[in-house]
PAMIGU-483099 format. One record per residue (C-alpha): x, y, z. Coordinates in Angstrom, 1 decimal, m for minus. Example, Ala and Ser with C-alpha at 12.3 -4.5 7.8 and 13.67 -1.06 7.14 Angstrom:
<pts>
[pt [12.3; m4.5; 7.8]];
[pt [13.7; m1.1; 7.1]];
</pts>
This chain:
<pts>
[pt [175.8; 42.3; m84.0]];
[pt [179.1; 41.0; m83.1]];
[pt [178.1; 39.4; m80.8]];
[pt [175.3; 37.3; m83.7]];
[pt [178.4; 37.2; m85.5]];
[pt [180.8; 35.5; m83.1]];
[pt [177.6; 33.2; m82.8]];
[pt [177.1; 32.2; m86.0]];
[pt [181.2; 31.2; m86.7]];
[pt [181.4; 29.1; m83.2]];
[pt [178.5; 27.2; m84.9]];
[pt [179.9; 27.0; m87.8]];
[pt [183.5; 26.0; m86.5]];
[pt [180.9; 23.5; m84.5]];
[pt [179.5; 21.7; m87.1]];
[pt [182.5; 21.1; m89.3]];
[pt [184.2; 19.4; m85.7]];
[pt [180.8; 16.9; m85.4]];
[pt [180.8; 16.1; m89.5]];
[pt [184.2; 15.8; m89.6]];
[pt [186.0; 18.6; m91.9]];
[pt [188.1; 20.0; m89.3]];
[pt [190.3; 19.1; m87.0]];
[pt [189.6; 20.5; m83.4]];
[pt [191.4; 24.1; m82.8]];
[pt [194.3; 23.7; m79.6]];
[pt [193.9; 25.4; m76.8]];
[pt [196.6; 28.3; m77.0]];
[pt [199.3; 27.1; m74.5]];
[pt [198.9; 23.2; m75.3]];
[pt [202.3; 21.6; m75.6]];
[pt [203.8; 21.2; m79.2]];
[pt [204.1; 17.9; m81.1]];
[pt [207.5; 18.1; m83.6]];
[pt [206.5; 14.9; m84.8]];
[pt [203.6; 15.8; m85.7]];
[pt [203.9; 15.8; m89.5]];
[pt [206.2; 12.5; m89.6]];
[pt [204.3; 10.5; m87.5]];
[pt [202.2; 8.1; m89.4]];
[pt [197.7; 7.6; m89.4]];
[pt [196.6; 6.5; m86.0]];
[pt [194.7; 3.2; m87.5]];
[pt [191.6; 2.9; m85.1]];
[pt [191.5; 0.4; m82.5]];
[pt [187.8; 0.3; m83.6]];
[pt [185.9; m3.7; m85.0]];
[pt [183.3; m1.3; m87.4]];
[pt [180.9; m4.6; m88.9]];
[pt [179.5; m4.9; m92.5]];
[pt [176.0; m3.7; m91.5]];
[pt [175.7; m1.6; m94.9]];
[pt [172.9; m3.5; m97.4]];
[pt [172.9; m0.3; m99.3]];
[pt [175.0; 3.0; m100.6]];
[pt [173.8; 6.4; m98.7]];
[pt [173.4; 7.7; m102.7]];
[pt [173.1; 6.5; m105.6]];
[pt [173.9; 2.9; m106.8]];
[pt [178.0; 3.1; m106.7]];
[pt [179.0; 6.6; m106.6]];
[pt [182.1; 7.9; m107.1]];
[pt [184.1; 8.8; m103.7]];
[pt [185.6; 12.3; m104.2]];
[pt [187.0; 12.3; m101.9]];
[pt [188.2; 9.3; m99.7]];
[pt [188.6; 9.2; m96.1]];
[pt [191.9; 10.6; m94.8]];
[pt [192.5; 9.9; m90.4]];
[pt [195.0; 12.8; m89.2]];
[pt [198.3; 11.7; m88.0]];
[pt [197.5; 13.5; m84.9]];
[pt [193.9; 14.8; m82.7]];
[pt [195.4; 18.4; m83.5]];
[pt [196.0; 17.7; m87.7]];
[pt [195.0; 18.0; m91.1]];
[pt [192.7; 15.4; m92.4]];
[pt [189.1; 13.8; m93.7]];
[pt [187.1; 12.3; m90.9]];
[pt [184.6; 11.1; m93.7]];
[pt [184.4; 10.5; m97.5]];
[pt [182.1; 12.1; m100.1]];
[pt [180.8; 10.9; m102.4]];
[pt [179.4; 12.6; m106.1]];
[pt [175.4; 13.3; m105.6]];
[pt [173.3; 15.9; m107.5]];
[pt [171.0; 17.9; m105.3]];
[pt [167.8; 17.1; m104.7]];
[pt [169.1; 12.9; m104.7]];
[pt [167.4; 10.7; m102.1]];
[pt [170.0; 10.2; m99.2]];
[pt [169.3; 6.9; m97.3]];
[pt [170.5; 4.9; m94.2]];
[pt [172.8; 2.4; m94.6]];
[pt [171.7; 0.8; m91.8]];
[pt [169.3; 0.0; m89.4]];
[pt [169.4; 2.4; m86.7]];
[pt [167.0; 5.2; m84.8]];
[pt [167.5; 9.2; m86.2]];
[pt [170.1; 10.8; m83.2]];
[pt [169.9; 14.2; m84.4]];
[pt [168.0; 15.8; m88.3]];
[pt [168.0; 19.7; m88.2]];
[pt [169.9; 22.5; m89.4]];
[pt [173.4; 23.5; m88.1]];
[pt [175.0; 26.6; m89.0]];
[pt [172.9; 26.4; m91.8]];
[pt [173.3; 23.0; m93.0]];
[pt [171.1; 19.9; m92.9]];
[pt [172.8; 17.0; m90.8]];
[pt [170.9; 14.1; m90.4]];
[pt [172.8; 11.3; m87.6]];
[pt [171.7; 7.8; m87.2]];
[pt [172.9; 5.3; m84.0]];
[pt [172.9; 2.2; m85.5]];
[pt [170.9; m1.0; m84.7]];
[pt [173.0; m3.6; m81.8]];
[pt [176.7; m1.7; m82.7]];
[pt [177.3; m1.3; m78.8]];
[pt [177.7; 1.0; m76.6]];
[pt [178.2; 3.7; m77.8]];
[pt [176.4; 2.7; m80.8]];
[pt [178.1; 3.5; m84.2]];
[pt [176.7; 6.8; m85.7]];
[pt [176.7; 8.5; m89.1]];
[pt [176.2; 11.9; m90.2]];
[pt [174.7; 12.7; m93.8]];
[pt [175.7; 15.7; m95.2]];
[pt [174.1; 18.4; m96.4]];
[pt [170.3; 16.7; m96.0]];
[pt [166.8; 18.1; m95.9]];
[pt [165.9; 15.5; m93.0]];
[pt [162.7; 13.7; m93.9]];
[pt [162.9; 12.1; m91.1]];
[pt [162.5; 13.1; m87.0]];
[pt [164.5; 13.0; m83.9]];
[pt [164.0; 9.1; m82.9]];
[pt [162.7; 7.9; m86.2]];
[pt [163.8; 4.2; m86.2]];
[pt [165.2; 3.2; m90.2]];
[pt [166.0; 0.5; m91.8]];
[pt [168.6; 0.3; m94.8]];
[pt [168.0; 1.6; m98.1]];
[pt [165.3; 4.1; m96.2]];
[pt [165.2; 7.3; m97.2]];
[pt [166.3; 9.9; m94.4]];
[pt [166.0; 13.0; m96.3]];
[pt [167.6; 14.6; m99.7]];
[pt [170.7; 16.2; m100.7]];
[pt [170.5; 19.8; m100.7]];
[pt [172.6; 22.1; m103.1]];
[pt [175.6; 23.3; m102.4]];
[pt [175.9; 26.7; m100.9]];
[pt [178.0; 29.2; m100.0]];
[pt [181.2; 27.9; m97.8]];
[pt [179.5; 24.1; m98.7]];
[pt [182.1; 21.6; m98.3]];
[pt [182.8; 20.3; m101.7]];
[pt [183.2; 22.4; m105.2]];
[pt [180.5; 20.4; m106.7]];
[pt [177.5; 18.7; m105.5]];
[pt [178.3; 15.6; m103.2]];
[pt [177.4; 13.5; m99.7]];
[pt [179.4; 13.9; m97.4]];
[pt [179.5; 10.7; m95.7]];
[pt [180.4; 10.0; m92.0]];
[pt [181.1; 7.6; m89.1]];
[pt [181.8; 7.6; m85.1]];
[pt [182.9; 5.3; m82.5]];
[pt [182.3; 8.4; m79.8]];
[pt [184.9; 10.9; m80.8]];
[pt [186.6; 8.1; m82.4]];
[pt [185.9; 8.8; m86.8]];
[pt [186.7; 6.1; m88.6]];
[pt [185.8; 5.4; m92.3]];
[pt [182.7; 5.0; m93.6]];
[pt [183.7; 2.7; m96.2]];
[pt [184.3; 0.4; m93.8]];
[pt [180.4; m0.2; m93.1]];
[pt [180.0; m2.2; m97.3]];
[pt [180.7; m5.5; m98.1]];
[pt [182.7; m6.4; m100.5]];
[pt [180.0; m7.4; m103.0]];
[pt [178.8; m3.6; m102.4]];
[pt [181.4; m2.0; m102.4]];
[pt [182.6; m4.1; m105.9]];
[pt [179.1; m3.6; m107.4]];
[pt [178.5; m1.6; m110.6]];
[pt [175.6; m0.7; m112.7]];
[pt [173.4; m3.9; m113.4]];
[pt [173.4; m4.9; m117.4]];
[pt [170.7; m6.9; m119.3]];
[pt [172.8; m9.6; m121.1]];
[pt [171.2; m11.8; m123.9]];
[pt [170.2; m15.1; m123.0]];
[pt [170.8; m18.5; m125.8]];
[pt [167.2; m19.2; m127.4]];
[pt [165.4; m16.8; m126.3]];
[pt [164.6; m14.4; m130.1]];
[pt [164.5; m10.4; m129.7]];
[pt [162.1; m9.0; m129.6]];
</pts>
């Protein structure tokens, strides 16, 4: 029984490290960094093209928590962004790519998409918690559904329902909002405006 509990615990830790909600843990005996608390957050030197054509959920969702790069590889931070959404909302690929993973890790649904034309290794977007409607190897286009948002359960990433959206280049975590062009970041809900000379019904 204890062995099964250990496997589940390590599976949960690995999932949280993969999606960026938990920093890697330093091994015992690793040298301590005296300047860890005062060091500025590193800015990854990885160019991110503005490939996204849609938000992964909604039209212009509220960012519940933004990207917070850790000051050191082992420091606290938030390796992605959390977007407000309701359970059951469709989750979409933000850009063209190939599904590299679609399944459950430690009881949470995860979908990862390698973005087309972004080098070797390719940029990888990750969506969690998602009940996948795609399979590994599927090609997806911008705006194509990859799953639906799962309800927040015990040990959920957000206090309320949200989508954790991540971006990586190899082992380097990046700000997924940098995939969005300025016009999409500024976009708000559509409004109908009156047209001069056209009578109202």
